[in-house]
C-alpha positions in Angstrom: 0.0 0.0 0.0 3.0 2.3 0.6 4.0 2.0 -3.0 0.4 2.7 -4.2 0.2 5.8 -2.1 3.6 7.0 -3.3 2.5 6.5 -6.9 -0.8 8.2 -6.3 0.8 11.3 -4.7 3.5 11.5 -7.4 0.8 11.6 -10.1 -1.6 13.8 -8.1 1.1 16.5 -7.7 1.9 16.5 -11.5 -1.9 16.5 -12.3 -2.5 19.5 -10.0 0.5 21.3 -11.5 -1.1 21.6 -14.9 -2.1 25.1 -15.8 -5.9 25.6 -15.8 -8.2 28.6 -15.8 -9.7 29.4 -12.4 -13.4 30.1 -11.5 -13.0 33.8 -12.3 -11.9 33.2 -15.9 -14.1 35.6 -18.0 -13.5 34.0 -21.4 -12.0 35.7 -24.4 -12.4 36.4 -28.1 -9.7 36.4 -30.8 -9.1 36.5 -34.5 -7.9 33.2 -36.0 -5.8 32.4 -39.1 -5.6 28.8 -40.2 -2.8 28.0 -42.7 -2.4 24.6 -44.4 0.0 24.4 -47.3 -0.6 27.4 -49.5 -4.2 27.9 -48.2 -5.1 30.4 -45.6 -8.4 30.9 -43.9 -9.4 33.6 -41.4 -12.2 34.0 -38.9 -13.0 34.7 -35.2 -13.4 32.6 -32.1 -14.9 33.1 -28.7 -14.3 31.0 -25.6 -16.8 31.7 -22.9 -16.3 31.7 -19.1 -17.7 28.1 -18.9 -15.4 27.0 -21.7 -18.1 26.6 -24.3 -17.0 28.2 -27.5 -17.9 29.4 -31.0 -16.1 29.6 -34.3 -17.4 32.4 -36.5 -16.9 34.1 -39.9 -15.0 31.2 -41.5 -16.3 30.7 -45.0 -14.8 27.3 -45.8 -16.6 24.5 -43.9 -13.6 22.2 -43.8 -11.5 25.0 -42.4 -14.2 25.8 -39.9 -14.2 22.2 -38.8 -10.4 22.1 -38.4 -10.5 25.3 -36.3 -13.4 24.0 -34.2 -11.3 20.9 -33.4 -8.4 22.9 -32.2 -10.5 25.4 -30.1 -12.2 22.4 -28.5 -8.7 21.1 -27.6 -7.7 24.5 -26.1 -10.8 24.8 -24.0 -11.1 21.3 -22.7 -7.6 21.2 -21.4 -8.0 24.4 -19.4 -11.0 23.3 -17.5 -10.2 22.8 -13.8 -11.3 19.4 -12.5 -10.3 18.0 -9.1 -8.0 15.0 -9.0 -10.6 13.0 -7.1 -13.3 13.8 -9.7 -11.0 12.6 -12.5 -9.0 9.8 -10.9 -10.7 9.0 -7.6 -11.7 5.5 -8.8 -8.2 4.7 -10.1 -5.3 2.9 -8.4 -1.7 3.8 -9.2 1.5 1.8 -9.1 5.1 2.8 -9.9 7.0 1.3 -12.8 10.6 1.9 -14.0 12.6 5.1 -14.2 13.8 5.8 -17.7 17.1 7.3 -18.8 15.7 10.9 -18.5 14.6 10.4 -14.9 10.9 10.1 -15.8 9.0 7.6 -13.6 6.3 5.3 -15.0 2.9 5.3 -13.3 0.5 2.5 -14.2 -3.2 2.8 -13.7 -5.7 0.2 -12.6 -9.4 0.6 -11.8 -11.7 2.7 -13.9 -8.9 3.6 -16.3 -7.3 0.1 -16.4 -4.4 -0.1 -18.9 -3.6 3.6 -19.0 -0.1 4.7 -18.0 1.9 7.9 -17.6 5.4 9.2 -17.0 6.2 11.9 -14.5 9.3 14.0 -14.3 10.0 17.2 -12.3 6.4 17.4 -11.3 5.1 17.3 -14.9 3.4 14.6 -16.9 5.8 13.8 -19.8 4.0 10.7 -21.2 0.2 10.1 -21.6 -0.9 6.6 -22.8 -4.7 6.5 -22.6 -7.4 4.2 -23.9 -10.2 6.1 -25.6 -12.8 3.6 -26.6 -11.2 1.4 -29.4 -8.0 3.4 -29.8 -5.0 4.3 -27.6 -3.5 7.8 -27.8 0.2 8.2 -26.8 1.6 11.7 -26.2 5.2 12.4 -25.4 6.0 15.9 -24.1 9.5 17.3 -24.6 9.3 20.8 -23.3 6.9 23.1 -21.4 6.0 26.7 -20.5 6.3 27.5 -16.8 3.6 30.1 -15.8 4.1 30.2 -12.1 0.6 28.7 -11.7 1.3 25.4 -13.4 2.8 24.2 -16.7 1.7 24.2 -20.3 3.0 21.8 -22.9 5.2 23.5 -25.5 6.6 20.7 -27.7 5.1 17.3 -27.9 4.0 14.5 -30.3 1.1 12.2 -30.5 0.0 9.1 -32.4 -2.9 6.6 -32.2 -3.0 2.8 -32.2 -5.7 0.2 -32.3 -6.5 -0.8 -28.7 -6.9 -4.5 -29.6 -4.2 -5.1 -32.1 -1.7 -2.3 -31.4 -1.7 -1.4 -35.1 -0.8 2.2 -35.8 -3.8 4.4 -37.0 -2.8 7.4 -39.0 0.5 9.2 -38.8 2.5 10.8 -36.0 2.0 14.5 -35.4 4.5 16.9 -33.8 3.1 19.9 -32.0 4.5 23.3 -30.9 2.3 25.5 -28.9 3.0 29.2 -27.9 1.2 31.1 -25.2 1.0 34.7 -23.9 -0.4 36.2 -20.8 -3.5 38.3 -21.4 -4.6 40.0 -18.2 -4.4 37.3 -15.5 -4.6 34.4 -17.9 -2.4 32.5 -20.3 -3.9 31.8 -23.7 -2.7 30.1 -26.8 -1.3 32.4 -29.6 -0.1 29.7 -32.0 -0.2 26.0 -32.7 1.9 24.4 -35.4 1.2 20.8 -36.3 3.6 18.7 -38.5 2.1 15.4 -39.5 4.0 12.5 -41.2 1.9 9.7 -42.8 3.0 7.2 -45.5 6.1 9.2 -46.1 4.2 12.5 -46.7 4.6 15.5 -44.5 2.0 18.2 -44.0 2.0 21.3 -41.8 -0.9 23.2 -40.3 -0.7 26.4 -38.3 -3.4 28.0 -36.2 -2.6 31.6 -35.1 -4.7 33.6 -32.6 -4.3 37.4 -32.5 -6.2 40.5 -31.2 -7.0 38.5 -28.1 -9.4 40.3 -25.7 -10.8 39.1 -22.4 -14.6 39.2 -22.1 -16.1 41.3 -19.4 -17.1 39.1 -16.5 -20.8 39.0 -15.7 -22.0 41.3 -12.9 -23.0 39.4 -9.8 
């Protein structure tokens, strides 16, 4: 049980060290530019205080869908959820320490089969089952905000949960953030994807970022 508690507290500390928006977050609006190859699309986004969001004034439907997916990713990862709400039904055990000093944490219980790596109070590997696929994310660098960390450079790929067969290509990400008022918000995401020997690059740039006025109480 000592090892279980050690693993749980190691992972809890890293989980609680992620940067999230607090209960006073007012939301914000921004202009967005989406570039893929030689194509460029512009529009506007709005993320509300409750992290619901809108994508507006994007003429091309495929581009709007791509922007929608990225804004969803931005919003969902800034929502603050307690460790107990997310992982209260899980049991954690320690694995090996790799050559970088990252410690493996294995999960049993509700999220059986998931595993993570933790180094310097940050999660550097996520290996999660999502229905019939497994997503694996390796984080190589992060932004330190003073109120938690934000991933800077990382990659991700998907495999079949039953066979382990790779699904799609591997994507490399680089995210940039700026502080606007009291909150850190994304200003750019560059995604480089390699699949079947072909490389494609997408860029999502957010500018003219303005916090929304908080509702009067």
